[in-house]
N, C-alpha and C positions, 0 to 999 in steps of 0.2 A: 660261711654258708650254713653252718649248723643253726644259727639264729634265724636265718631266712626260712629254712626248712621247718623249724619249730613254729614260726609265726604263720606259715602257710597251713600247717597241720592244725594249729589252734583255730584259725579263721574257719577252716573247713569243718572242724568238729563242732564248732559253736553255732553254725548256720545251716539251715535246711536247704538253702539254695547253693548251687555251684559257685564258688568264689573265684575271682580272677587271679591268675598267676602272672608274675612278671614275664615278659617275653624272654624266651631262652631258659626258663626255669629248669626244665628237665635236662637240658644240655649242661647247664652249670652244675646241677645236682650229680649228673653222671661223672663229670670231671672231678668233682669233690670226692666222690667215692673212690675213683681211681687213685687220686692223690693220697687219700686217707689210707687206703689199703697198702700202698707203697710205703707210707710212713710206718704203719704197723709192722710190715715185714722187715723194715730196716732197723727198727728199734729193738733194744734188748727187752725181751718179754718180762724180765724180772725187775726192770727199772721202773721208777715212778712214771716217767714219760711214756714208756712202752705200755704200761697198764692203763694209763689215762687215754692214750690213743686208741687202744683196743676197746675200752669202755665207750668212747665217743663213737667209734665205728658201730658197735652193737646198738647204741641208742639211736644213731642216725638211720640204721637199717630198719629198726622197728618203726620209727616215725615215718620214713618214706613208704614202707609197706602199708602202714595204716592210712596214710594220706592217699595213696593210690587206690586202696580199697574203698575209702570214703568217696572219692571222686568218681570211681567207676560205678558205684551204687547209684550215685546221683545222676550220672550220665544215663544209666539204664532206666531210671525212673522218668527221665525226660520223654521217653517214647510213649508214655501214657498220656502226655499232654499234647496239645495242638502242635503240629509240626512247625518247627522254627528252623531258620538257617543256622548252621554251626557258628557263624560269627556272632549271633545274638545270645549265645549260651555260655560265655566265659570259658570256652574250651581252649586248652593249650594247643599249640600247633601239632604236637605229637598225638593229641587225643582226637583230633579231627578225623584222622584215618580210621580209628577205632569206631568213632561215632557213625561214620559213613557205612562201614561194614555191618555194624549192628543194625543200622536203619534198614539196609537191604534185607537182612535176615528177618526183621520184623515185618517188612512189606511182603516177603515171600510167605511168612506164616499167615498174614492176613489174607493174602490171595488164596492160600490153601483152605483157610477157614471158610471163605466165601464160596469156594468151589464145592466144598463138602456140604455146607448149609443149603446151597442152591440145588443140591441133588444132582449136580453134573457128574457124569461118569468119567469124563476125560481127566487125565492126569495133567498136572502142570508140566509143560514140555521144558526139558532142560537140554541146552545145547552141549553136546559132547565134542571134545577136541582130541585128536590123535596126537600123542606126544611120544618122543623117544627120550629115555632117561640118559643123561650124560654122566651121572654118578649115582651112587646108592641113595635111597630115600626110605625113611621109615614109613609105616602105615599112615595113611592120610585119612582125615575125616572131613566130609563136606558139610554144608549147612543143614542137610537133612539127616545128619548123623550116620551116613552110609560110609563104610570103611573101604579104602582102596589100598592095595599093596600089602606088605612092603615091596620095594622095587630094587633091582640091581641095575648097574650100568648096562646100557644097551637094551633094556626091556622096553617094550612098546605097549601102550595102553590108551584106551579111550577114557578120558576124565571129564568131569564137569568143567565148564569154561572157567569158572572162578578159581578152581584148584589149578588147572592147567596154566592160567595166566600168572599165578603166583610162582609156580615152579619155573616157568620161562623167565620171569623177571629176575629170579635169583640164580639163574644159570644152572639149574638142577636138571632141567629137561628142555627139549627143543621141539617145536611144533613140526609135525610131519605133514607135508603138503599132500592133500588128497585131490584126485581129479574131480 
């Protein structure tokens, strides 16, 4: 897997366009890191094998971090181009969700820009959802950089729909039905 990671990093660093990753690349990479960390923990840190495994882990982490940074920069630069469907952009399956969320943020920013430039006084309306927290949650920041919380279990709050849906999806909060 190290060679596959290196090759992906090399292709990404040598090309200005987003490069295609093999299906399941991130899943395999995650499994590789899990296995490699286990091998490092089990090896004698003073042995040659232990030192080599630790060095492999350090190099792989650096390559993976740089690869992700390169790919995310390229993904963000795509928003300056004509809108294309995610399938046409060489996005990995895991990156499609990031792309969609960032696309929504760019669209909201564009709508805000248009509202301001047009001289309209109305604010963009944001739907708020009433939720009850099932467990503690740290302070949350929405797409407008407004902070909510932190929250304790059983707290009730109105949150922007996007934040509320994420909390509900992860079983951190539950929607409160309002009449």
